[in-house]
N, C-alpha and C positions, 0 to 999 in steps of 0.2 A: 585469379579466381579463389574464392574462399568457400568454407563450408557454412550452410545455413540450413534452417528447417523452415519449410513453407507448408501451406495449404492450398489445395486448388478447389476444394469445395468444404463446406462446414459439415461436421459430424463428429464421430468418436475419435478417440487417439489414433485409430488406424489411418486417419487422414493427415497425419503428421509426417511429412516426406523429407527425409534427410537428402540434401542434394548439394551440388556446387553451382554458385552463382558468381557473376562479376562483382569484385569489390566496388562499392558505391563511389561515384564522383561527389565531391562536396560544393557546397555553394559558398559565397563569399562570407557568409556569416556562421559557417558551420566548421567543426572540426572532424577529422576521420579518428575514431577511436579503434584500436585494437582491443577487443573485448577479452577480459580474463574471466569475468563472472557475470552471470545474469540471475535475477531472481524472477519468480512467476507469482501470479496473484489470481484469485477467483475470477477476475475479468478476462484473463488468458483462457482459462477453461471454458467460460461461458461463450467468449467470442469464438472459439474453436467450434463449439457446438451450435452456433447461429444465433446466439443471444449476446449479450454485452455490447461491445462495440461493433457488432457484425452489420448492423444496419448502416454505420458509417463507413465500413470497408468493403461492403458487398461488391462494389464496382472496381475493386483494386486487386483481383485475383491476378497472379498468385499472391497470397498474402503472407508475409513474414510477421508473425506475432511477437509480443513482447514489447516492454517499455523500459524495463529496469536494467541499467549496465553499470559495470565498473570496469576501467580498463586504462590504457595508455594512449595518449595522443600521438599520432604519427603523421599527421599533416594538418595544416590550418588554412581556413580560407583568408582571402585578402583583407577582410574588414575585422578579423579576430585580433584582439590585443590581450583579452584576459589569460589565454593560455598559449603554450608553445610546445613543440615537439618534444616528447619525453614526459611531459607533465602527466601525473596520475589523477584521473578524474572520475567521477560518478554522477549518476542522475537518473531521473525519469524523463525519457525522451518522447516529444511529440505527443504527449497525451492531453485531452483525447484526441486520437488521430492514429496515423500509422507509424509506430515506433521502429518496426523492423529490427528488433533487438535479438531475435534467435539466429545469431550470425557471428562470425569471428571478427567482422568490422562493421562498424555502424557510423553513418553520416549523422551526427548530432548537432543541433544549433548550440552554440556556445552559451546562449542565454538560458539553456536547460540544465547546465552542469556547474559543478564545484569542484575545487581540488580535493581529493581524498586525503584524509587525515593520515599522517604516517603511523600512528599508533593502531590502526586497524588493517585487516587483510581485505583484499578485493571482494572475497566472499561476504564479509561483514558489511562492507560498503554497498554492494549490491542489494543486500537485504534492507538497507536503510533508505530505500528510494521511494516508490509509490506509497508503500505503506506507512512509512515514517512521515512522508509530505502530507498523507490524508490526516494523520493524527495531528501534525503540527498546524496546518491550516484550518482544521476543524476547531481545535481548542484555542489558538491564539487569534484568528481572524473571524471565524464564524460565530463563537459563541463567548469569546473573551473570557475564559475561565479565570477566576481570581482566587488568591489565597483564602483558605478558609471556607470555601464553597464546597458543597457536596456533589460528587458526580458518580453515576451507576455505569458502569462499563459492562456491556453484554459482549461475550465471547472474548473475555479478557486475556486469554491465553493465545489467542489467534494472532495473524500477522499484524493486523492494524492494532488490535485490542492490546497486544503486549506493549506497544509503543505509547498508545493513549495512557495506559497506566503510568508507566514511567514519566511521561511528560506532566501528567496531571500531579503526580507526587512532586515532581520538580517544582511546579507552580506554587505547591502548598495547599493543594485541595485535599480534602478527605475522600478517599477512593474506595468504591465498593464494587468489586469484580465477580462477574458470574462465570462459572466453567464447569466442567465436570469435576468430580471429587479427586480424580487422579491428577488434576492440575492445580489443586488446592495450593500446595506448598511453592509450585512456580508462580502462581498469581501473587501469592503473599510476599515471596522474594523479589518480585518486580516493584513492590512498593505499595501493594493494596493494603488498606487499613482492616477492611472487611472482605469475606469471601463468602458467595452463595453457590451451592451445588445446585444447579438448574434441574437436574433430574430428580433431586429429592424434595426440593421446596420451590413453591411458586414465589418469585422474587417479589410480587405485588403484595404478598402477605406479610412481608419482612421489612421491605425498604419504604421510607416515606421521606417527604420534605427534602429531596434532592433539588438542585439548582440546574443540573444537566444530565441527561440520559444520552450516551453515546451507543448507538445501535449498529452493530456489524452482522445482525442476523435477518432482519426484515420480518415478513409475514405478520403475525398478530403481535409480535413484540411491541410495535409501536403503540397500538391501542392499549395494550396490558400496562404500557409505561406510563400513559397519561395520569393516572391517579396517584402516582409516586412523585410528581414533580410539583414544586411550589408554584404558586401564581407568579407569572413574570420569569419562569423558567423555560428550558428549551430541551427539545429532542432532536438530535440530529441523526439522520439515517444514512448509511452509504451504500447498502446493497440494492435498495429498490426505491422507487419514487414513494412519495407520501400521497395517498389518495384524497381528493379534495374533501371528501366527508370526514376523513380522519383528521386532517388538518383543521377543519371547521369544530370538530369535537374538542380537539386540544384548545383552539382559540377560546372556546366557551369558559375554559378555566384560565384564560390568559397564559396559555402556554404555546410557545411557538414550535410547531413540529414541521420539519423540513428535510428534504433531500439535499445532499451535499456531494459534488463530484470534483475530485482533486484536479488541479491544473499544473502543468510543468511550470517551475520556477526556479532559476539558478540562484536567485536571491535567497529564496526559502531552502534550497539546498544548501547554501552556505550557512545558514542559521542551524540546520541539522548537523552539518560538518563541525561547526563549533561545539555542539552539544555531545557529538561523538568524541571529540579531542578530549573534552573536559570529563569524559566518563560518566556523562548524566545519562546517556542512552547506551544500551548494551543489546544489539540484535541477537536473537536466538536463531541458529541457523540449522537447517537440515540439509545435509550435503548430497547432492547428486553430480554426476557427470553428464556433459551435453548430450551423450549418447543415450542417456536414460530419460529422455524428454515424455516419453509415453508413460513411463512409471511416475514421473514427476507430476504430470497432468492428473493421474489417477489418484495419487495421494492428496492432491489439492482438491479434488472433487468429493473426497471421503469427507471433509468437513470436520476433521478431528486432528489437523495439523497444529502442533504447538510451535509458535513462531513462524519463521519463513522458509520457504523452500528455494534454495539457491543452487545453480548448476555451473560447475567449473568448466570453462572452455579451454584455456591455456594455462 
């Protein structure tokens, strides 16, 4: 048996139940990971509340939330050749789907994992999974950000945003980040060339001629971003879909506005591992214990978290 946190119904943090469940059996293409640290994301809290991935998982009660893990391989399926018992691995497991990461052991497809770099902790590795993958796949695969281009990053101090800033700077782009005034020094230290305090200034009154807008906020941010993008540019949004009329409004200016959902990929995790090992990426971690999941969810829902929320299991 192992410790796990499940939900039997959608709702508030009081629905998070600490319990004991059977250690999962692995398939031929999976490895069993003894989890040392997990991280949570806005999608965790949204799904718990009945949004996010709830539609996909509503027939799977009891649901074990979570997708981000770092830990040690304790068993391998018969078809697995990339990993062996004792390897330290990390990754975003089965997203979008049932990741079952809020547990001491996780059955993870080998194709969703990479070896954890030796120069980072399990907590840092867990932080650099869904959020880092989102940033990597968006910039390298969705918009193909190039050196010298200009990118506006909304919520630049947040979980995904702080990785977007670092990756965009690494690529050689000119980075403009929005956050509260209290996070200005943090955002600049990540590599942003310019900072905008969103509480004091309307970004559309300051910014113009950017090639890419990365939106981690949703709402009216997409519409407000259209005027600041060059023709031929792109607005990528991760929290909400882009309404057809908004996409059409952007298209009139020859701007591509679209929703992007990250996908599990061991190959992309390996690329992130390489960037972590080289010191290009530095995850900012807010530490919690596994027993504090309710507090971690409440902090995630506050919308004011700098970097990533990570919980240590062992």
